[in-house]
VORO-682432 format. One record per atom (N, C-alpha, C, O, CB): x, y negated, z. Coordinates in steps of 0.2 Angstrom, whole numbers, plus 5000, padded with zeros to 4 digits. Each point is the difference from the previous one (the first is absolute). Glycine has a CB too. Layout:
// residues N
XYZ ...
// end
This chain:
// residues 387
512551105129 499949974993 499549954999 500049964996 500550135000 498949925008 499549965001 500249935002 499749954998 499650155004 501149905003 500349935002 500549974996 500049945000 499750105010 500750014986 500549964997 499849974994 500349954998 500450135006 498849944992 499849974994 499849935001 500349964997 499250144998 500149885011 499949935000 500649965002 500149944997 498750085005 501650015002 500649965002 500449994993 500249944998 500050115015 499950004983 500349994993 499749954996 500449964997 499950145003 499149905000 499649954995 500149935003 500049954996 499250145000 500949905010 500149935004 500649984998 500149944999 499250085011 501350024989 500649994999 500049984992 500449954999 500150135011 499249954986 499949994993 499849924999 500349954997 499450195000 499749855007 499749945000 500549945002 500049954996 498950115006 501449955003 500649965003 500549984995 500149944999 499750125012 500450004985 500649984995 499649974994 500449964997 500450155007 498649904994 499749974994 500049935001 500149964995 499250135003 500649895008 499949915001 500649965003 499949955003 498950084998 501850014999 500649975002 500149934996 500349955003 500250175000 499449884990 500349944996 499449945001 500149954997 500650124994 498849945012 499549955002 500049975007 499649965001 499850094989 500949995014 499949985007 500749975003 500550024998 498750075004 500749855001 500649975003 500550045005 500649995001 498849914998 500250155003 500450045004 500150074997 500050055003 499649895007 500550064983 500150064996 500550045002 500050065000 499649884991 501150025011 500550055001 499950045005 500150065000 500749874995 498950055011 499950045005 499550065000 500050055002 500349855003 499250074990 499550064998 500350054996 499850065000 499249865001 501450064995 500450044995 500450065004 500050064999 500249834992 500150085014 500550055005 499650045003 500050065000 500949865004 498550054999 499550055003 499850054996 500050065002 499749855005 500150084988 499750054995 500550054998 499850065000 499549864996 501250055003 500650064998 500150045007 500050064999 500749864992 499350065015 500150045005 499550055001 500150055002 500549865002 498750074994 499550045001 500050064994 499750055001 499749855005 500950084988 500050044995 500550065002 499950064999 499849844992 500950085011 500550045002 499750055005 500150064999 500749864999 499050055008 499750055005 499550044998 500150065002 500049865005 499450064988 499550054998 500350054995 499850065000 499349845000 501350094996 500350044996 500450065004 499950064998 500249844993 500350075014 500450055004 499550055004 500150065000 500949855001 498450065001 499850045005 499550054996 499950065002 500249855009 499550064984 499550044997 500150034993 499750054998 499649885008 501350044991 500250024993 500850025000 500349974996 498749964999 501250105009 500750025000 500450024994 500649994999 499050035012 500050014985 500250034994 500049954994 500350014994 499250105010 500149844997 499849964994 500649964998 500049994994 498950005010 501649994999 500549964997 500450044994 500349984995 499849965017 500050134990 500350034995 499650014995 500249984994 500450085013 498849964992 499650014994 499849934997 500150004993 499450115012 500449844999 499949944995 500649984997 500049984994 499249985013 501450054997 500649974998 500250034993 500349974996 500050015016 499550094987 500150024994 499649984994 500250004994 500150095013 499249884995 499549974995 500249934998 499849974995 499350105009 501349905000 500249934999 499549955003 500149944998 500450104992 499149985014 499549955004 500150005006 500250055003 499149954989 500549955012 500049995007 499450025004 499550014997 501249905001 499350095008 499550025005 499549954999 499550015000 501350055007 499449884994 499749944999 499549994993 499449995000 501649965008 499450074987 499650014994 499550045000 499449984998 501549994996 499250105008 499450055001 499549985004 499550004998 501350085000 499449905007 499449985006 499649944997 499450015000 501450035010 499549914987 499649944997 499550034995 499449985000 501549945002 499450134994 499550024994 499450045003 499450004999 501650004992 499250045015 499550055003 499549955004 499450025000 501650085001 499349855002 499549955004 499549974996 499449995001 501449995008 499549994985 499649974996 499450044996 499549974999 501549955001 499250154999 499550044998 499550015005 499450014998 501450044995 499449955013 499550015005 499449945002 499550015002 501550075002 499449864993 499649945003 499449994995 500150024994 500949915010 498450044998 499450004995 500249954995 500449965001 498850065009 500449984984 500149964995 499949925001 500449964997 499250144997 500049885011 499949935003 500649985002 500249954997 498650075008 501650014999 500649975002 500549974993 500349955000 499650145011 500049964985 500549994994 499649954996 500449954998 500150175001 498949875000 499749954996 500049935003 500149954997 499150144999 500849915010 499949935004 500749975000 500149955003 498950095005 501549994990 500649975000 500349995007 500349945001 499450024988 500350085016 500250005007 500850005000 500349975004 498550105001 501449974990 500850005000 500149964993 499750014995 500550115012 500449844993 500149974994 500650024996 500349974996 499249945010 500750164995 500550044997 499750034993 500450024996 500250005017 498849984987 499850034993 500349964994 500049945000 498950105005 501350004990 500249974993 499349984996 499550025002 501650054998 499149884995 499549994995 499650054998 499450014999 501249904997 499950145002 499750074996 499550035005 499550034998 501650004994 499149985014 499550035005 499449965001 499550045000 501450005006 499149904994 499449955001 499650014994 499450015000 501349905006 499650094988 499650014994 499650075000 499450014998 501549914996 499550125008 499650085000 499550005005 499550044999 501550014998 499149925008 499549995005 499449974998 499450025001 501449975007 499349954989 499549954997 499650054995 499450005001 501349885000 499650154994 499750044995 499550055004 499550024998 501549964993 499450055014 499550065003 499449975003 499450035000 501750045002 498949875001 499549975003 499449984995 499450005002 501449965006 499550014986 499549984995 499750074998 499450004998 501249884998 499850175003 499750064997 499450035004 499550034997 501749994998 498949985011 499650035006 499349954999 499550025000 501550035010 499149884989 499549965000 499550024993 499450005000 501449905006 499550114989 499750014993 499650065001 499550014997 501349934996 499550115010 499650075001 499550005006 499650045000 501450024995 499149905010 499649995005 499349984999 499550025003 501449965003 499049974989 499449965000 499550044996 499450005002 501349894997 499550154996 499550044997 500350064996 500050004994 499349905005 500950155004 500650054997 499650044994 499450025001 501249995011 499850004982 499750054996 500650034998 500649985001 498449954994 500950145002 500650034997 500249984993 499749954998 500150155008 500749934990 500249994995 499550004994 500149964995 500950085010 498450004995 499550004996 499549955002 499450014997 500950105000 499849855008 499449955002 499550035004 499449975001 500749974988 500050125014 499550045004 500149965007 500649985002 499550144990 499449875011 500149985007 500250055005 499850065001 499349864997 501450055006 500350045006 499549985006 500049945001 501450074994 498350035008 499549995005 500349975006 500650025002 498850064994 500349875007 500249975006 499450015005 499549985000 501249934994 499550135012 499450025004 499749945003 499449995001 501150135003 499949834998 499849945004 499649964996 499549975003 501450035005 499349994986 499649964995 499450034998 499549964998 501650004998 498950105003 499450044998 499450005005 499550004998 501350074996 499449935013 499649985006 499649934998 499449995000 501550095009 499549874990 499849934999 499650004994 499549965001 501550005005 499150074989 499650014994 499350035001 499549974999 501550034994 499050055010 499450045004 499549965004 499450004999 501450095001 499649875004 499649965005 499749944996 499449985002 501350055008 499749954985 499849954996 499350014997 499549965000 501850014997 498750095000 499350034997 499450005005 499449984998 501450094993 499349955015 499650015005 499749935002 499450005001 501250105003 499749854997 499849935002 499849964994 499949945001 500950075009 499150014985 499849964994 499449975001 499550035002 501150044990 499349865007 499449975002 499949975006 499549955000 500150124993 500749955012 499949985006 500149935002 500649984998 499750135004 499449855001 500149935002 500450005006 499950045004 499049934991 501649995005 500449995005 499949935003 499949954996 501050134999 499249915011 499949945004 500749974999 500550025003 498750025006 500849904988 500749964999 500049945004 500349954998 499850094991 499549955016 500049945004 500749995003 500350055002 498549965001 501549934999 500650005002 500050025007 500650025003 499749894988 499250095013 499950035006 500350075000 500450025005 498649904997 500750124994 500250074998 500750014998 500450045002 498449974994 501449944999 500650014997 500649995005 500550025000 499049944988 500350005018 500649975004 500250065004 500649995003 499049904998 500150174999 500250065003 500450044995 499850024995 499249985013 501650014995 500550044995 499750084999 500250034995 500849905010 498750095000 499750075000 499550004994 500050044996 500349985017 499249944988 499549994995 500349984993 499750024995 499549955015 501249994989 500349984994 500450064997 499950014994 500149875010 500450164999 500350054998 499550064998 500150034994 500849935013 498750054998 499550054999 499550004994 499850054998 500349965014 499849934985 499549994996 500349974993 499750004994 499549995015 501449994992 500349974993 500750024998 500349974995 499049935008 501050155001 500650024998 500150075000 499750035004 500749874999 500150124994 500350075001 500849995000 500349974995 498750104999 501249945012 500849995001 500450074999 499950055003 499949855005 500550104987 500450064998 500450035006 500349965004 499749994985 500150125012 500350035006 500849975000 500350005006 498850114994 501149874994 500849985001 500149945001 500549984999 499850104994 499249885008 500149935001 499749975007 499650045003 500549944983 500049965015 499649975007 499949934998 500349974996 500250115013 498949904996 499949935000 499849985006 500050055004 499749964985 500049935013 499849985007 499549954999 499849974995 501250065010 498749955001 499549955000 500249934999 499649964998 499950105009 501249934994 500249944997 500149994993 499849944997 500750065013 499750054987 500050004993 499450004996 499949974995 501150095007 498549985001 499250004997 499749965005 499650035004 500450094991 500149825005 499649955004 499549974994 500249964996 500850005014 498450064991 499549984995 499849935000 499849974995 499850145005 500549865005 499849935001 500649964996 499849954996 499550075016 501249994989 500649984996 500050014993 500149964995 500550055015 499250054988 500050034993 499549974997 500149974994 500450145009 498949884999 499449984997 500149934999 499749974995 499550115010 501249884999 500049925000 500549984994 499949944998 500050055015 500550054985 500549984995 499649994993 499550034998 501450045008 499349874992 499849984993 500150034994 500649994998 499449925006 499650134993 500250044994 499849974994 500150024994 499850095012 499849834994 499749964994 500649984996 500649995002 498449975004 500850054987 500649984995 499849924997 499549975001 500650174995 500449845002 500049934997 499750004993 500250034995 500849945012 498450004993 499650014993 500149934996 499849994994 499250105012 501349874997 500149924996 500650024995 500049974995 499749955016 500850114991 500550004996 499950064994 499550045000 501249915011 499750044984 500050054994 500450065001 500450015004 499449894989 500150145002 500350065000 499850065004 499649995004 501249934995 499450155000 499850055002 500050005008 500549975003 499850094986 499349975015 499950005007 500150075002 500350015006 498949894995 500650154996 500050065001 500450054996 499950004994 499149975010 501450084998 500550044996 499750075002 500050025006 501149904993 498650124995 500050075002 500450054997 500249984994 498750005007 501450075001 500450044997 500050075004 499650015005 501249894991 499550155001 499950075002 500750045001 500350024995 498549984999 501450005012 500750045001 499950074997 500450034998 499849905014 499150104989 499950064997 499550004995 499450005001 500950065009 500149934983 499449994995 499750064997 499649994996 501149915001 499550155004 499750074997 499450025003 499750054997 501449985001 498749945008 499550025003 499350014997 499749944999 500950025009 499150104991 499350014996 499550025004 500050005006 500650034984 498849995007 499450015004 499750074996 500350024995 499449835009 499750164999 499850074999 499850004992 500050064997 499549965015 500349934985 499850004993 500449964996 499949994994 499050035009 501649955000 500549984995 500250034994 500050065000 500549905009 499750004985 500150024994 500850004999 500349955002 498550014993 501450105003 500850004998 500149954995 499750004995 500550125007 500349825000 500349964995 499649945000 500149954996 500350134997 499049915012 499649954999 500149975007 499850025005 499350034986 501449895008 500149975008 499549965003 500049985005 501250024992 498349994999 499349965002 499750045005 499649985004 500249974986 500350135010 499650035005 500550035006 499950055003 499249994988 501549925009 500450015006 500049955005 499649965000 501150104992 499849945012 500049955006 500249934996 499849955002 500650145008 500049924984 500349934997 499449974997 500049945000 501150104996 498450005002 499349974996 499649975005 499749954999 500350144992 500049945015 499749975007 500449935001 499649965002 500150155004 500949884994 500249945001 499949964996 499949945002 500850115003 499349964987 499849964996 499349975000 499849944999 501050114995 498750005008 499349985001 499949955007 499649955000 500150174994 500749905011 500049955006 500349934997 499749955001 500550155009 500349904987 500349934998 499549964996 499949945001 501250114999 498549984996 499649974995 499349985005 499749954999 500750134989 499549965017 499449985003 500249935004 499749955000 499850175001 501149895002 500249945005 500149944995 499849955002 500850135008 499749924984 500149944996 499349984997 499949945000 501350104997 498450005000 499549984996 499349995004 499649964998 501050114992 499449975015 499349995004 500149965006 499549965002 500150164994 501049885007 500149965007 500549944998 500149965005 499650145003 500549894987 500549954999 500650005003 500349945001 498850004997 501250125004 500550005004 500650024994 500050064998 499449985014 501049924986 500450024994 500550075003 500449995005 499649874988 500050195003 500450055003 500450034993 499750014995 499450025016 501550004992 500450034996 500050075001 500150035005 500549874994 499450154996 500150075000 500650024997 500150004994 498750025005 501650005005 500750044998 500050064999 499950045004 500549895003 499850104986 499850074999 500750034999 500150044996 498849944997 501650015011 500650035001 500050065003 499650015004 500949894996 499850154998 500150085002 500650015003 500549994998 498750054994 500649995014 500650015006 500150075002 500450025004 499449865001 499750154993 500050085002 500150054994 499950065001 499349915008 501150004986 500250054994 500749995000 500249954999 498750044995 501550065006 500750014998 500150054994 499950065000 500449935013 500049984982 500050044995 499450044997 500150054997 501149945007 498349984997 499450034997 499650045005 499550024999 501049984990 499950015017 499750055005 499849965007 500449965003 500550144991 498549935008 499949975007 500550015005 500350055001 498649984997 501349915005 500550005005 499949945004 500249944998 500650134996 498949935013 499849955005 500649985003 500049955003 498850094998 501850005000 500449995005 500349935000 500249985005 500050144993 499849844997 500449945000 499549954997 500249944998 500950125002 498349955001 499449954996 500049945005 500149944997 499250154998 500749915011 500049935004 500749974998 500049944998 499250115012 501349984990 500749964999 500049984992 500349944999 500450125010 499049974987 500049974993 499549954999 500149954996 500350155000 499049905007 499549945000 500249945003 499749954998 499550145002 501249925006 500149945003 500349944997 499749944999 500550135010 500449944987 500349954996 499649964995 500049945000 501050135002 498749984994 499549984995 499549955003 499949944998 500250174997 499649915011 499449965003 500449935003 499749954999 499350165004 501549904999 500349945003 500149954994 499949945001 500750135009 499649954984 500249964995 499349974997 500049944997 501150135002 498449975002 499349974997 499849945005 499749954997 500050164997 500549905012 499749955005 500649945000 499849945001 499650165007 501149914990 500449944999 499949964994 500049945001 500850135005 498949974989 499849964993 499449975001 499849964996 500850124998 499049955011 499249975001 499949985007 499750035004 499950054988 500749865010 500049985008 499349985002 499950005006 501249964994 498450044995 499349995001 499750065004 499650005004 500349934985 500450145010 499750065003 500049995007 500550005003 499850074987 499249945014 499950015006 499850075004 500250015006 499649864992 499950174997 499750075002 500350054996 500050004994 499049965010 501350094999 500350064997 499750065002 500050035006 501149914993 498550094996 499750075001 500350054996 500050004994 498949945009 501450125001 500350064997 499450055001 499850025005 501449974998 498450024991 499450044999 500250074999 500350024995 499049885000 500550155009 500150074999 499350045000 499549975001 501750015004 498950084994 499550055001 500250055005 500550034999 499149964989 500150035017 500150045005 499950084998 499750024995 500049885014 500750144995 499950074999 499750035006 500249995005 500850014987 498550055007 499650035005 500050074998 500250024995 499249875008 500350155002 499850074999 499550004995 499749954999 500650085013 499750024983 499650014995 499250005002 499649984996 501450094998 498949955012 499350015003 499849935001 499449995001 500750135004 500349824996 499849945003 499849954994 500449994995 500450035015 498749954991 499749954995 499949935003 499549995004 499850114990 501149855005 500049945004 499549954995 500249964996 501150065010 498049994996 499549964996 499549985005 499950035005 500450034985 499549875009 499549985004 499549964994 500250004994 500649995017 498649994991 499549964996 500049935001 499949985006 499450124994 500849864995 500049925001 499549994995 500050024994 501249955010 498449984998 499449974994 499850074996 500050004994 500649875005 499350185004 499650064997 500550034995 499850054996 499149885004 501850055000 500550034996 500550055003 500249975005 499649944989 500350145004 500650045003 500649965000 500249974995 499450135002 500849905008 500649965001 500550035004 499950035005 499449874993 501350104999 500650035003 500149965006 500049945000 500550114990 499749995015 500249955007 500749994999 500450034996 498950025013 501049904994 500849975000 500150015007 499650015005 500449904984 500750085011 500449995007 500649964999 500450024996 499150095008 500549845000 500649975001 500550035004 499950035005 499449884993 501450085000 500550035003 500649965002 500249964995 499450144998 500549905013 500649965003 500650035002 499950055003 499249885001 501550054994 500650025002 500449965005 500149944999 500050104990 500049985017 500249965005 500850015001 500349985006 498550034999 501650014991 500750015000 500350025007 500549985003 499649934989 499550145011 500250035006 499750065001 499450014998 500749895007 500450154997 499850075002 500150025007 500349965003 499950074985 499550015014 500050035008 500850035000 500349985005 498450054997 501550004993 500650035000 500649945001 500550015003 499050094991 500449855002 500649964998 499849935003 500549955000 499750114988 499349935014 499849925002 500049974994 499750024995 500849985015 499749924991 499949964994 500550024995 500650015002 498949895005 500350104986 500450024995 500349944997 499749964997 499750135001 501449905004 500249934998 500150004992 499949954997 500750045015 499550074985 500150004992 499449984998 500049974995 500750125004 498749925004 499449974997 499649955003 499550015003 500450104992 500549845006 499749945003 499449974997 500049994994 501149995011 498450004999 499449964996 499849955005 499750015005 499950094989 500649835004 499949955004 499249985000 499749965004 501550004993 498450084999 499349984999 499550065002 499550014997 500749904994 500150135014 499550055003 499449975003 499450024998 501550055006 499149885000 499449975003 499649974994 499450005001 501349985010 499549994984 499649984995 499750054996 499550004998 501149895002 499750164998 499850064997 499550035004 499550034997 501549994997 499049995013 499550025004 499449965000 499450035000 501550035007 499249884993 499449955001 499750014993 499450015000 501049915008 499850084987 499850014993 499650065000 499450004998 501549944997 499350125006 499650065000 499450005005 499450024998 501750044999 499149915009 499350005005 499649954997 499450025001 501250025010 499549914987 499449964998 499750024993 499449984999 501249935007 499750134990 499750044995 499550055004 499450014998 501749974993 499250055012 499650065003 499449975004 499450034999 501750045003 498949885002 499549975003 499549984996 499450005001 501349985006 499549984987 499549974995 499650064997 499450005000 501349904997 499750155001 499750064997 499550035005 499450024998 501650004995 499249995014 499650035004 499349975001 499550035001 501450015005 499149894993 499449965001 499650004994 499450005000 501249925008 499750084986 499649994994 499950084996 499450024998 501149865000 499950155003 500050064997 500250075005 500550034999 499849904990 499350085015 500150055005 500250074996 499650034997 499749905012 501250104993 500250074998 500449994994 500350054998 498550015005 501449894994 500449994994 500750015002 500350034996 498949894998 501150055012 500650015001 500150065006 499750005005 500449894991 500450155002 500350045006 500449975005 500149944998 499950154994 500149935013 500449975005 500749984998 500250044996 499250025012 500949894993 500649974999 500650065002 499950025006 499749854994 500850154996 500650045001 500649975002 500349964996 499250114997 500849945012 500649975003 500550065000 499950055003 499549865004 501250074989 500550054999 500749975001 500049945001 499350124992 501349985008 500649975002 500449964995 500449965003 499550135004 500049914987 500549984995 499849924999 499649975003 500850164991 499849854999 499949934999 499650004993 499549964999 501749995007 498950084989 499750014994 499949934996 499549984997 499850125009 501349874994 500049944996 499549945003 499849964996 500650114993 499449945017 499449955003 500449945003 499749965004 499350134999 501649904995 500549945003 500049954995 500449955001 500350145005 499049914988 500149964995 499649935000 500149954998 500250164995 499249905010 499549945002 499650025005 499950065002 499949904987 499949985015 499750015006 499350034999 499750035004 501149885002 498950074989 499450034998 500150064995 500049994994 499549895007 500650175002 500250064995 499650065003 500050025006 501349944990 498350084999 499650055001 500350064996 500250004995 498849925007 501050145003 500150064996 499250045001 499850025005 501749994997 498350004992 499250035000 500150074997 500350014995 499149875003 500450175006 499750064997 499450004998 499550005005 501250055001 499149954988 499450004998 499750064997 500250034995 500049865003 499350145006 499850074997 500550055000 500549995004 498949954989 500550125004 500550055000 499950034993 499749984995 500350045018 500450054987 499950034993 499450045000 499950034995 501349985004 498449995005 499350035000 499549964998 499550024999 500850045009 499949874991 499549954999 499949994993 500550024997 499749935012 499350034987 499850004993 500349924999 500149955004 498750154996 501249884993 500249944998 499549955001 500149945001 500650124991 498749965007 499349965002 500149985007 499949945001 499350134991 500949975013 500049995007 500649955001 499949955004 499650174999 501049894994 500649955001 499849934997 500149965004 500850144994 498949904996 499849934998 499549965004 500049945000 500350104988 499350005014 499549985005 500449975007 499849945002 499250154993 501449955006 500449975007 500449944999 500149965004 500050165001 500249874989 500349944997 499549945001 500349955001 500550124991 498649945006 499549945000 500049985008 500049945002 499250114986 500750005016 499949985007 500649975003 500049955004 499150144998 501649954996 500649975003 500149924997 500349965004 500250174997 499349854993 500149954998 499549945003 500249945002 500150124988 499249975012 499649945004 500250005007 500049945003 499050084990 501250035009 500449995008 500649975000 500149965005 499450144998 500949904991 500649955000 499749935000 500349965003 500350134990 498949905003 499849934999 499849975006 500249955002 499450094987 500050015015 499749975006 500649985005 500049955004 499050124994 501649975002 500549995005 500449944997 500249965004 499850175000 500149874990 500649944997 499649944998 500449954999 500550154996 498549895004 499849944999 499349975004 499949945000 500750094989 499150025014 499449975004 500149975006 499649985004 499750104991 
// end
């Protein structure tokens, strides 16, 4: 049976593709012959039992084989026999996984711990304030770049070609300051994220309030006209539900961008979740300041390869933006940023080339530490976008 299963699966594969192959008739006849031989040799009683159920050996084996195949084969559309309903279910499954993967909480808003991310959080505390060499001579080394500026999630992968510092740092991230209209859009896929001393019912003490403060700093202090969108996407019937937050946010953000073509920069501002004993704080200009982390989705996982359902033509631009922000902060505010986190999905970063997903502080930070962080973040954005 160890040999029979692969032979049968090959037969299924051949049968699946008869309608797209010029030699389909030959393949079909060959697959039928293999089916019959496999059934007679290994499953002599099968015809009787399945016949009574009204299904064929091919139907049963196709279902069994597809159940054995990894999700990636299904998602990437290597077989074109899937119905629209099947594709829709797979797409929804991927989007739900994406929503739960970024920062998982239970129905009561409590953090579901992620060991790999907790390790990154702990390391961020230990390296707070450390000056890092950001010379291009150093950054050209893939090992140095990854070792000092990135955390690559175990479920995804990257390469020296993708994380090419010379190419990423050379990309022009400057905004057009001569034309009118808003240049930056700030929104929150997860609007309900709060802090250690947030007050119930007071959104100014939540991540929404931090977005409002950042927007005012950029507009009033730095002259970068900024729009703050206060849409809520993680509440369903009044209850916390993040499973479709990215799906719900996407059309709304797209509509805002269509209505405001002057917008060049999109920032999805989050608050991270860490172990209760972890405090992401550093000191900037004598003030306690929450640390932040830039988060990139690569639309690629080790298990499934490139995720066609979550295409992002701006991955390189996204990576360039986060790296330039990281280097700018490392030079002026060492210890302010944790290492850039690379994960497998898309997180709506396909809407604009200059898109950032920012994990600012965590549930253990205070509102004061967060507001101080927004001041440093605003200055760093100004350095990258206008200087």
